N, C-alpha and C positions, 0 to 999 in steps of 0.2 A: 309645390306642397315641401322648398327648402329647408325648413324652422322645422319640420316632424321627423322626427328619431324612431318611424316605428318599424320594431325589430321583423326582420326577413323571418323563415327556417331555418333557410342555412347559416344565417347570423345567430340562432337558437342553440341550433348543433355545434356551431364553434365555442360558445360560452358555456354549452354542455360537457365540449370534451375537454374545457377548462378543467373545470371542473371534475371532471374523469382525471387528470390527467392526476390532479392534486389531490386529491382525496382517495383514489383507489384503493392505494396502502393498507390505507387505516381500514378502508370496508371489508378488507380481507381481514385484519388484523380481530376487528370485531367479530367477522363471521369465525372463526378459529375458537375464537375465546367463548360464543354463544355454542360452540359449536362442544364444546369441553366442559360446557356448564360452568363455564366460570363469567361474573359479569362487567360487560363495555357496552360501550357508548351506542348509541345507537346510531345507525344512519340518519340522517335527518332530509325531510324532503327539500328537494331542489324549485326555488320559484322563481320564474323567469318573464319580468314583466313586458307587456308587447308594446307596450305604449301606443295602443287605437290612436286616431285622427280624432280633434276636438268635432264640432258640427262646423262651424269655422273654416276650418283645417279642409275638412272631408268635400268642403260645397269651393273650395279655393283650385281645387284637383281632382273632380269626381273619380277619373279611372284609373288618377292610382291610387286613391282611398278601398275603389274596387276588385281592383288589379291583388291588391295587399293582401284583403281578404280573402280573394281566391286563393291563394296561393295556400295560405291557411286550409282552409276547405279541404282541398286537394292533397295537403300536406301526411305524411302517415301519423304524423303527431299528433294527428286532428284530436285523435280521439284521449290526448291529454291535457284539453287545452279549457279554459274557462272561457265561457259564451256569456253576452248578455246583450239584452234589448236595451237600445234607448231609441226614443221618442225624439224625434229633430222635426223641430217645425217647416222647416223649409225642402228636408227630401224623403219625410216621412219615416217611417220605424224603421231602424236596424240592427242587425245582428250581428255583432263585429267580436272578434277576439282578444282579450283584457289581458290575459294570464294564463303562460306552460307551467303548468305543476308535473315534477317529474315526483313520483312518489319513490322510491329506491334506487339503489344501485347500480338496480338491475332497467330499470326504465332511463336513467341518466344515460347511461351505457346503450341502450339502444337507440337514443337522442343522438350522441355521439356517434352513431356510426362507428363501435367497440365494442357491439353488444357481443360478436364471438373471442373477445379478447377476454370481457369479463367473465366470461360462461368457462374460460379453460382458467382463470384465476381461481378460482371461485372453486370449479371442482379441485384443484390440483390446494387451494388450500384446505379442503373435506377433508381432502386426503391425508394430509399432515398432524388433524386434527383426529382422524380416524387410529391411525400412528400410533400417536400419544397414547387415547386413552385405551387404546388395544395390547399397546405392546411397551410404548419409551419408557409407561409411567409407574410399569411396573421394575422395571431397569431402574428407573433415575427417580425414586418416592420424594427426593429433597428437591425436586424442584420447583425452582420460583415462575410460577402461574404468571409473575408481568413481563419476568424475563423474557418466559418463552417468547408470550404476545406481540414482545417486541421484534423480536427476533423474526419472529413471523412476516411481523409491519415492515421491516429491514430486507429482509427475503421477495418477498411476495413474487415484485416485477420481475426481478431476474430467473426468478422460477419458473415463472408463466413464459419466458422466451426460451426455454431448456426444449431442443426437441425429445420426443417421446420417450426414445432410447437414454438421454442422457436424466431427461427425469427418474426413469426408473429404476436406472444405476446410483441417482441420488440416495432414494431413499433407502438403497440394498447397504449403499455404503454409511449409510446413519443405521440401521439396525445393527449390522457387524460393529463400529464402533459402541456404538450402543451397550452392546449384551458384549462386550471385552475391553471396561474400560482401563484393566490394567494391562492389557498389551502392551506392549511396545516393540511394533514390527516395523520395516521399512514395506513403502507402501505395494512395492513389486509384490510382493510375502501375502496382501490381502488375501482371503481364496474369496473374491468374488469379479465373476466371470466379466472381462469387459475393463475393469479397474484398473490404471497403471498409473506410473507418478507421471507422467504429463499429464490424464484427466484428474488427478487432483491438483498436480498443480496448477490446471485452468477453473476447477470449481471449486476454489480453497473458500473461494468470498460467500458461498453459500453452506458448505462443510462448517465450516469453523464456529459462524456465529449461532447455526440450530443446533451443533454439540456441543457450543459452551455454555447455551440456554436450556441444555437438558443436566448437563452435565458438571457445570461449572467453571473447566473447562478446556482450553482446546486440545482435540483433539494427540496424543503420543504418540506420532511417527519415530521411528528408527533413526539416522541419519549418518551418511558418509564421514568419518572422522574427518575434520580440516587436516593440510601437513603443511607440513613446512619443509624449505629447500634445502638443506644443507650442504656444504661446498668447504670439505677439511682442509684447509690450506696446510696445515702440515700431518705429513702421510702417520708421521706416529703416532696421529691422534686416531688414527680412522680406522673403524672395527671392520676386523676381517679385512685389512686393504680397500674397502670403499672409501671413496671422496665425495662421492655425491650421491646422496639418499634424500627421498622424501619420507617423512617420519611425523607421524599422528605427533600432539600432547605428550600422552602416555608418553609415546616409545622415546621423546627427544628428553623425556623426565629421569630416563633410566639409559641416555648417555654414558659408556663407560669409563671414558679416561674426563681428569675435570682438567678442559683448556687452560691457559693460562689470562684467554681472551675471546671474549663472541664479541664480531662486528654484525648489527643487524640492520641491513643498506633496505633502501627499499625495489630496487630495479634490479631485478631475477638477472637479466644479460650481466651486469656489473658483478653480482654474487658466482657468477659460474666464470668471468672475467680472471677475479681476484689472483694475481700471481701468490705464488707460494709463502707465505710468512711463519715462520716459528710459534708453537704454541697455539695456534690462532685459527676459530673456526666460523665459516661465515653466514649468518641465515636468514632467509631472505624474509623479510615482515609481513608481508601479506596487506599492506595497508593499515588498515583499525584494527587486523585478527591480530597484533600483535596483542591486545590484552589477553589471549590466551595464555601468551606466555606468562604471563600470571600465578599459573601454574605450575610450573617446572621450575622445583625448591632449587638445583643448583645453581641457576642464573644468579642465587640471590651474591653468592661468593665468591666470584670471577669476575672483572672487569668488563663491563658492557662498555661498547661503542654503537654508535646510532648516526646512519646515515640517508637521511632521505632527500628529496623533493626541497628547494629550497622554497615554500610558497602556504597560506595559512594552513594548509589541508597537512601539509611537511612538519607544519609543526605543534596541528590539534592530534595528530600520532604521536610523535614524541611525546608531546605531554601527556600523552594516557601512558605510555611505558613508563614512562619518570615515576606519573601514581602510584604501581606495584614496585617500580623499580630507580628507586631515590637517587642511586648509581651512577645510573647512566650520562655519558658524555658525548656530545654531540659531533660532529664532521663536517665542516663545510655548511653550515648554517650558522652564517653571521654575515657582520657588515660587510667587512672584505671581501670575501667570497663573491656578494653580491655586487658590489661595484666591480672586481675584477673579467665579472661575466654580463654585466647590465645589459651588455648591446646584445646578447643571444638572449633576453628573458623574455617570455611572450604573458599574455592576458590570462590572469586564474579564471575558468571559464562557471568557477562555481567553488566562490571560496568559502571557508568554512567560518559558521560562528561561534565555534565555542569556546570557552571564556577557557582560557591557558596558564594557570595558577603555579604548576609545578616549571615554569621555565625561566632559567636564569636569565640578570639584566642584558646582557651580549645578545642571546635569544630574543627578548623582548623588543629589543632594540629592531632588531632583523626583522621580525615580525610587524611594525611599526611601519616599515622601508617596504616591503611587498604588500601590505593594504593599502600605504598611501600611493601606488602606482606611478605612475612616469609620464605627466601629462607631456613633456616635448614631445612623447613620443606613442601619445594619446593613449595609455595602457592605463586603464582604473584600478587594476593591481599589478601586481608583477607573478611571472612564474621562474623559476629557474631549474630547469628539472636534471637528472642527474647525467644522464649522456650529454648533457652541453657542455661539463665539462670534462676538457683535455682528461686524455687519461691518465699518462704519464704522468702529470701534473698530481691529478686524484691521489694515485697510487701513491706518490711520496705522500702525500700528506696523509695517508692511510698508513705509512712504514711511520714514520716520523709519531704519531699519536700514541701506534701500538708499542714500539720501543718506551716512552715515556712513562707510560698507564700502568703496561704491564712486565717489567725488565726480570728478566729471569735467566736464569743458568742456562746454558745448553743441555739440552734433555739428552740421558745417556741413551745411546743406540741398543737397540731391544731384540 
C-alpha cells in the first residue's frame, strides 16, 4: 500500500497543532470581541480528510488497512471521527474512518495536545474582556473596539506565557496607567507592588500595545534626562572653577559665558584628554544624541566644530547635527585624513543607510570612499576610529582649526 496516504492519528494531531499555532491568537481575539459584545469572526470547524484506502488498496495489504482502522478506533479522537460503511464484495462490509472534524478551538487544541495552553489563553483573554467591560471602558470611553481586539490578538500568545505573578502584575499595571493617564512618573514611583523599572522594560511589549489600544497613546513615563559631558578647555569659562561636568540639555542651555568656539567630539576619552585651548569648551556628542543639541539656543551663535569617526555613521551624525546647526565645520573627516591612516582602517560592522544631504562636497567625497571599502584589504567598507589617529597630530589639527575659526583677542583675567 505504498501509494496510499492514509492519515494516522499522530499525523492528524500534527495538522491540528499547525492549525492551532496559526490561528490561536485570532481565536483569542474573537473570544475577546464576543465577550465584550462586539461582532467578531466566528472560528470555523477544522476538517481533516483521513484518506481511507479503496477496496483495491485494502485488498493489497489487509493487515495495514486493519491496523490503521484500529488506531482510529482506539484513538482519543475517535469521537470526532466520521465513520462510514462500505460494502466491498471481496472482503464484505467494512466500517472505516473517513474524516476528522474538530468543531471548535477547544477541540482543535485538544487534538493538538495543546488543551491546557488554550485553556490558559482563553481564561486570560476572558480576564482582559472582564477588565475592559467593568473598569477600563469607563476610563477610556473613546477606545476603538477594533484596535483593542487587534491588540489582544497581538499579545494573546505572550500573555499566555507569563507566570501567574507577572500576569496579575500586568493587569494591575494597566489598571493604574489607565486610571492615571495624565500622570508622568518614573516607573520606580508607580504604587504597584512588585513593579520596578526592570519589570516594565521586560514587559513593555505587552503593556504598550494594550495601553495604546485603550487610550490612543503609549504610557507616559518620566525619564532620566540625557546628559552631555562637558570639558572646559579654558578655565576662565568654567562655572565655579568646574572644568569637567555632566549636564542635561536644559542645563547646557543656561551656560553662563559664551565661548569663542565649541568642539563636539564623539569619543569620550578624546574629550577628556584635550589640552587647554583659549575660549573653547568641548562636548561629548553621544552619537545621534547630538540631535538634542538643537534645543540649546546659544550654540547657534558660536562657531561649532565636529570631530567624529571617519565612517558612514560618523557622517550620518554630522549630517544630523548640521540639519539644525548649519554652520558646523567638520574636523579630520576628509579624504586626506583617510589616506593618511588608511592602514589603520577596519570594516564598519553596520554601515548607515541614512541620506546625508547636509554634507559638503569634500565630506561627500570622503563618505563615498568609506562606503567603497578597500578590496586590497578585503574590507567592504572603511572605518577610521578617532582613537586610531595620532594624538599629537590630532591636537595640532584642532588647534589650527580653532585659531582659524574663532580668532579672538585674549580674554582679560577675572
